Kinemage of the C-alpha trace (Angstrom):
@kinemage 1
@onewidth
@group {chain A} dominant
@subgroup {mainchain}
@vectorlist {calphas} color= white
{ca met a 1} P 282.633 185.704 137.625
{ca thr a 2} L 281.041 189.269 136.203
{ca pro a 3} L 277.663 189.652 135.181
{ca arg a 4} L 279.478 190.649 131.512
{ca thr a 5} L 281.340 187.448 131.750
{ca phe a 6} L 278.355 185.130 133.012
{ca arg a 7} L 276.507 186.770 129.257
{ca lys a 8} L 279.109 185.811 127.229
{ca arg a 9} L 278.649 182.485 128.317
{ca cys a 10} L 275.483 181.779 128.019
{ca leu a 11} L 275.248 183.543 124.626
{ca arg a 12} L 277.647 181.334 123.732
{ca ala a 13} L 276.041 177.910 124.983
{ca ile a 14} L 272.808 179.059 123.176
{ca ala a 15} L 274.809 179.725 119.680
{ca met a 16} L 276.692 176.446 120.097
{ca thr a 17} L 273.444 174.784 120.974
{ca ala a 18} L 271.862 176.454 117.784
{ca ala a 19} L 274.227 175.332 115.619
{ca ile a 20} L 274.070 171.734 116.745
{ca ala a 21} L 270.168 171.497 116.228
{ca ala a 22} L 270.726 173.173 112.864
{ca ala a 23} L 273.220 170.483 111.807
{ca leu a 24} L 271.449 167.476 113.270
{ca pro a 25} L 268.632 166.980 110.229
{ca ala a 26} L 270.803 167.591 107.694
{ca ala a 27} L 273.316 164.416 109.336
{ca ala a 28} L 269.686 162.385 109.974
{ca gln a 29} L 269.174 163.189 106.232
{ca ala a 30} L 272.212 162.046 104.762
{ca ala a 31} L 272.413 158.527 107.349
{ca asp a 32} L 269.193 157.567 105.905
{ca ala a 33} L 270.272 157.915 102.204
{ca pro a 34} L 271.427 154.262 100.686
{ca ala a 35} L 274.961 154.244 99.912
{ca pro a 36} L 275.938 153.618 95.861
{ca val a 37} L 275.814 150.211 94.962
{ca pro a 38} L 279.042 149.260 92.724
{ca ala a 39} L 278.548 147.617 89.549
{ca gly a 40} L 278.423 144.143 89.063
{ca phe a 41} L 277.482 144.061 93.026
{ca thr a 42} L 275.039 141.674 94.052
{ca ser a 43} L 273.363 141.933 97.917
{ca leu a 44} L 273.431 138.927 100.118
{ca phe a 45} L 270.932 140.366 102.414
{ca asp a 46} L 267.768 142.549 101.761
{ca gly a 47} L 267.391 144.072 105.200
{ca lys a 48} L 264.431 142.672 106.051
{ca thr a 49} L 263.883 138.716 105.198
{ca leu a 50} L 266.328 135.695 104.463
{ca asn a 51} L 264.932 135.134 101.303
{ca gly a 52} L 267.124 132.605 99.205
{ca trp a 53} L 269.252 131.625 101.760
{ca arg a 54} L 269.917 128.038 102.174
{ca thr a 55} L 271.741 125.886 104.339
{ca arg a 56} L 272.309 122.557 105.967
{ca arg a 57} L 270.538 123.445 109.298
{ca arg a 58} L 268.652 126.412 110.484
{ca his a 59} L 271.277 127.906 112.404
{ca his a 60} L 270.696 131.655 111.796
{ca arg a 61} L 267.690 134.118 111.864
{ca gln a 62} L 267.214 137.731 111.036
{ca leu a 63} L 266.423 139.975 113.691
{ca gly a 64} L 265.974 143.709 113.124
{ca gly a 65} L 267.844 144.450 109.627
{ca arg a 66} L 270.349 141.989 110.697
{ca ile a 67} L 271.426 138.656 110.536
{ca glu a 68} L 272.323 136.328 113.896
{ca ile a 69} L 274.478 133.623 113.185
{ca gln a 70} L 274.246 130.623 115.915
{ca his a 71} L 277.677 128.620 116.008
{ca leu a 72} L 276.680 124.796 116.101
{ca pro a 73} L 279.971 122.442 116.188
{ca asp a 74} L 280.657 120.102 112.985
{ca pro a 75} L 278.859 117.231 113.710
{ca arg a 76} L 281.868 114.903 112.047
């Protein structure tokens, strides 16, 4: 590999790294923005608690923004 080819490859790699680094904050900001809610939509989970949830048995819990459900066999 000649010094000129090596220099071109290094500059190309630096340019690609800079382009990716410049795009990351915009992508992170877009991911944080909530999605628009359609008219008439009712959320079942607020992302923090299980307030308003009622079941016969306690087989679900909230873990870090998601709901974990434990499958229990039907007692019949």
